[in-house]
Structure formats: C-alpha cells, structure tokens
C-alpha positions as CSV (number, residue, x, y, z in Angstrom):
1,X,0.0,0.0,0.0
2,X,2.9,2.4,0.8
3,X,4.3,1.9,-2.7
4,X,1.0,2.7,-4.3
5,X,0.5,5.9,-2.3
6,X,4.1,7.0,-3.2
7,X,3.4,6.2,-6.8
8,X,0.2,8.2,-6.8
9,X,2.0,11.2,-5.2
10,X,4.8,10.8,-7.7
11,X,2.4,10.9,-10.7
12,X,0.5,13.9,-9.3
13,X,3.8,15.7,-8.8
14,X,4.9,14.9,-12.4
15,X,1.6,16.1,-13.8
16,X,1.9,19.3,-11.8
17,X,5.6,20.0,-12.6
18,X,5.7,19.1,-16.3
19,X,2.2,20.5,-16.9
20,X,3.1,23.8,-15.5
21,X,6.4,24.0,-17.5
22,X,4.7,23.1,-20.7
23,X,2.3,26.1,-20.4
24,X,5.0,28.8,-20.0
25,X,5.6,29.0,-23.7
26,X,1.9,29.4,-24.4
27,X,1.6,32.2,-21.9
28,X,4.7,34.1,-23.1
29,X,3.6,33.7,-26.8
30,X,0.2,35.1,-26.0
31,X,1.6,38.0,-23.9
32,X,4.1,38.9,-26.6
33,X,1.2,39.9,-28.8
34,X,0.1,42.3,-26.1
35,X,3.3,43.7,-24.6
36,X,1.4,45.5,-21.8
37,X,0.6,42.1,-20.4
38,X,4.2,40.8,-20.4
39,X,5.1,42.0,-16.8
40,X,2.0,40.3,-15.4
41,X,2.6,37.1,-17.4
42,X,6.3,36.8,-16.6
43,X,5.6,37.5,-13.0
44,X,3.0,34.8,-13.0
45,X,5.3,32.3,-14.6
46,X,8.0,33.1,-12.1
47,X,5.5,32.6,-9.2
48,X,4.3,29.3,-10.6
49,X,7.8,28.1,-11.3
50,X,9.0,29.0,-7.8
51,X,6.0,27.9,-5.8
52,X,4.4,25.1,-7.8
53,X,6.6,23.5,-10.5
54,X,9.9,23.5,-8.6
55,X,8.5,22.1,-5.4
56,X,6.7,19.5,-7.4
57,X,10.1,18.5,-9.0
58,X,11.5,18.2,-5.5
59,X,8.6,16.0,-4.5
60,X,9.3,13.9,-7.6
61,X,12.8,13.1,-6.4
62,X,11.7,12.3,-2.9
63,X,8.8,10.0,-3.9
64,X,10.8,8.4,-6.6
65,X,13.7,7.5,-4.3
66,X,11.2,6.3,-1.7
67,X,9.6,4.0,-4.2
68,X,13.0,2.7,-5.3
69,X,14.0,1.9,-1.7
70,X,10.6,0.5,-0.9
71,X,10.9,-2.2,-3.6
72,X,14.7,-2.4,-3.3
73,X,15.3,-1.7,-6.9
74,X,19.1,-1.5,-7.9
75,X,19.5,2.0,-9.3
76,X,22.9,1.4,-10.9
77,X,21.8,-1.9,-12.6
78,X,18.5,-0.5,-13.9
79,X,19.5,1.5,-17.0
80,X,16.2,3.4,-17.6
81,X,16.2,4.5,-14.0
82,X,19.8,5.5,-13.9
83,X,19.4,7.5,-17.1
84,X,16.3,9.2,-15.8
85,X,18.1,10.2,-12.6
86,X,21.0,11.6,-14.6
87,X,18.6,13.6,-16.8
88,X,16.7,14.7,-13.7
89,X,20.0,16.1,-12.3
90,X,20.6,17.9,-15.6
91,X,17.1,19.2,-15.6
92,X,17.4,20.6,-12.0
93,X,20.8,22.2,-12.7
94,X,19.6,23.7,-15.9
95,X,16.5,25.1,-14.1
96,X,18.4,26.4,-11.1
97,X,21.4,27.9,-12.9
98,X,19.9,28.6,-16.3
99,X,16.2,29.1,-16.6
100,X,15.5,30.8,-13.2
101,X,18.3,33.4,-13.6
102,X,17.3,33.9,-17.2
103,X,13.7,34.5,-16.3
104,X,14.7,37.0,-13.5
105,X,16.9,38.8,-16.0
106,X,14.1,38.9,-18.6
107,X,11.8,40.4,-16.0
108,X,14.4,43.0,-15.0
109,X,15.1,44.0,-18.6
110,X,11.4,44.2,-19.4
111,X,10.9,46.6,-16.5
112,X,14.1,48.7,-17.2
113,X,14.4,48.6,-21.1
114,X,11.0,47.5,-22.4
115,X,9.9,44.6,-24.6
116,X,11.3,46.1,-27.8
117,X,14.8,46.5,-26.6
118,X,17.5,44.2,-28.0
119,X,18.6,43.3,-24.5
120,X,15.1,42.1,-23.6
121,X,14.8,40.2,-26.9
122,X,18.1,38.4,-26.3
123,X,17.0,37.5,-22.8
124,X,13.7,36.3,-24.0
125,X,15.3,34.2,-26.7
126,X,17.6,32.6,-24.0
127,X,14.6,31.9,-21.8
128,X,12.8,30.3,-24.7
129,X,15.7,28.0,-25.5
130,X,16.2,27.0,-21.9
131,X,12.5,26.5,-21.4
132,X,12.3,24.2,-24.5
133,X,15.4,22.3,-23.2
134,X,13.7,21.8,-19.8
135,X,10.5,20.5,-21.4
136,X,12.3,18.1,-23.6
137,X,14.3,16.7,-20.7
138,X,11.1,16.4,-18.6
139,X,9.3,14.6,-21.5
140,X,12.2,12.2,-22.0
141,X,12.2,11.4,-18.2
142,X,8.5,10.7,-18.3
143,X,9.0,8.4,-21.3
144,X,11.7,6.5,-19.4
145,X,9.5,6.2,-16.3
146,X,6.5,4.9,-18.2
147,X,8.1,2.7,-20.9
148,X,11.1,1.5,-18.9
149,X,13.1,0.6,-22.1
150,X,16.1,-1.7,-22.0
151,X,18.7,0.8,-22.9
152,X,21.7,-1.5,-22.5
153,X,22.3,-5.0,-21.3
C-alpha cells in the first residue's frame, strides 16, 4: 500500500511540474502579442515556477527515491532509472542555474528597457531556448519512467 501511495503522489507531482512548465511558452507567446501584459505574465510564470513547479520537482525526487527503496530496486543496474536520474540532475541544474536566472533577467530587462529592446529580446530568446530544453528533458524522463526501455544489457 505504501508503494501505491508513493506512486500516486509521484504521478501527481509529475503532472503538476511538467504540466506547469509546458504552459510557459503558451503564456509568453500570448503575452508577446500584447506587450502591456508581459510584466504580469512573466511575474505569474516566475510565481508558478518558484512555488508550484519547482516544489513538485522536489517531491518527484523524494517520492521516486522512496519508491526505489521500498521495492529495493538496484539503481545502478537499472538503465532506464539511472538514465532518468542523470537527466533529472541535468534538468534541475539547468533550471536552477539557467532558466531561473534567465527569467529573472528577462523580467528586469522588461521593466528597465521594455519589450522592444535588443537586450530584452536576447534575454527572451535565451529563456525560450532554456524552457524548451527543460520541457524536452522532462518529457524524456516521463518516457523513461513509463516505458522502462532496455537501454543496454
């Protein structure tokens, strides 16, 4: 029963984290058509990222490791799991040291220089690239968790 509850929490956290991240591009794209809404939109994305998506990613790690320990699964001898954990570490590092600072900078440049400035456009482009990378990593991790492919023997 413990394993099933952990699995349920794990899936809810994945839906929350990945689902939130996938929507960022949609919100930014819509707001870009109405620049007066960009400050509100970027602030909302920052809030959701800090208080919803990132804590959900933390819960994913905790529940995932608890499930592994509950069923005594050998992490280093389970290729799909080891690969997913490496990608998770890459996702977290990219988020903490790439996307979050880029989003902060984008918000600062929007407030100080405006949406038409080349500095803001460069920051927005960087945020977009990092956001796409994070979503791709998350989708690959979800694939590995669901399909559990035999990556190597």
